C-alpha positions in Angstrom: 0.0 0.0 0.0 1.3 3.4 -1.0 0.9 6.2 1.5 1.8 9.9 0.9 1.6 12.8 3.4 -1.7 14.6 3.5 0.0 17.8 2.4 1.4 16.4 -0.9 -0.3 17.3 -4.1 -1.5 14.5 -6.3 -2.2 15.1 -10.0 -3.9 12.4 -12.1 -3.6 12.6 -15.9 -7.0 11.7 -17.2 -5.8 10.9 -20.7 -3.7 7.8 -21.2 0.0 8.0 -22.0 2.4 5.7 -23.7 3.8 3.5 -21.0 7.2 3.2 -22.8 7.9 6.7 -21.4 10.4 6.7 -18.6 11.8 9.5 -16.5 12.2 12.2 -19.2 9.0 11.3 -21.1 6.9 11.4 -18.0 8.6 14.6 -16.8 7.7 16.2 -20.2 4.1 14.9 -19.9 3.8 16.5 -16.5 5.1 19.8 -17.8 3.5 20.0 -21.2 0.2 18.0 -20.9 -0.6 18.8 -17.2 1.0 22.2 -17.0 2.8 21.5 -13.8 6.4 21.7 -12.7 7.5 18.3 -11.3 10.1 20.0 -9.1 7.4 21.5 -6.9 7.1 18.1 -5.1 3.8 16.7 -6.4 3.1 13.1 -7.4 1.9 12.6 -11.0 -0.2 9.5 -11.9 -0.4 8.2 -15.5 -2.3 5.3 -17.0 -2.1 3.4 -20.3 -5.0 3.2 -22.8 -6.0 -0.3 -21.6 -5.9 0.9 -18.0 -3.8 -2.1 -17.0 -0.5 -0.2 -16.2 0.1 2.8 -13.9 3.1 4.9 -13.4 3.8 7.5 -10.7 6.3 10.3 -11.1 7.7 12.0 -8.0 10.6 14.5 -7.4 11.9 14.1 -3.8 14.3 17.0 -3.9 17.4 14.9 -4.9 16.1 12.9 -7.8 13.1 11.5 -9.7 11.2 8.5 -8.7 9.1 6.4 -11.2 6.9 3.8 -9.6 5.1 1.3 -11.9 2.3 -1.2 -11.4 1.1 -3.7 -13.9 -2.2 -5.5 -13.2 -2.1 -9.2 -13.9 -5.9 -9.2 -14.3 -8.6 -6.6 -14.4 -8.3 -2.8 -15.1 -7.8 0.3 -13.0 -10.9 2.4 -12.5 -9.8 5.8 -13.8 -11.6 9.1 -13.3 -13.0 11.0 -16.3 -13.6 14.7 -15.7 -16.8 16.3 -16.6 -15.1 19.2 -18.4 -12.0 19.5 -20.7 -9.4 19.3 -17.9 -6.3 17.3 -18.6 -5.8 16.5 -14.9 -7.5 16.0 -11.6 -6.0 17.1 -8.3 -6.8 14.4 -5.7 -6.2 13.8 -2.1 -3.6 11.1 -1.3 -6.4 8.9 0.0 -8.2 9.0 -3.3 -5.0 7.9 -5.1 -4.7 5.0 -2.7 -8.3 4.0 -3.6 -7.6 4.1 -7.3 -4.4 2.1 -7.0 -6.2 -0.3 -4.6 -8.9 -1.1 -7.2 -11.7 0.9 -5.7 -14.0 2.3 -8.3 -14.7 6.0 -8.3 -17.8 6.1 -10.5 -17.4 8.0 -13.7 -15.2 10.7 -12.2 -18.0 12.0 -10.0 -15.9 12.2 -6.9 -17.2 13.2 -3.5 -16.1 16.7 -2.6 -13.6 15.5 -0.1 -11.7 13.3 -2.7 -10.9 16.1 -5.1 -8.7 19.0 -4.1 
């Protein structure tokens, strides 16, 4: 189980990305697609088109972390925003639910999930 401090920002890319991307590719996606600077200490979550692979990008102040998870069966339930946003800002607890397989119905998050 992943756990992040309550004060950390979590940005979820709602559009899938190519999972062949590594450090530099995900860094560029965070900057260009999500419009955020990864050096500000946020966690960025990316999913593939099939929703079977997940990657997290995190700058800890000394270097970049890329964490990856591949599901052996099933799919991640991934939020879809109701407008044209490229990202959702979530609470760390909401990311833990997504990674843990809990379905957040059609991106309609309870107010306390989304920041």
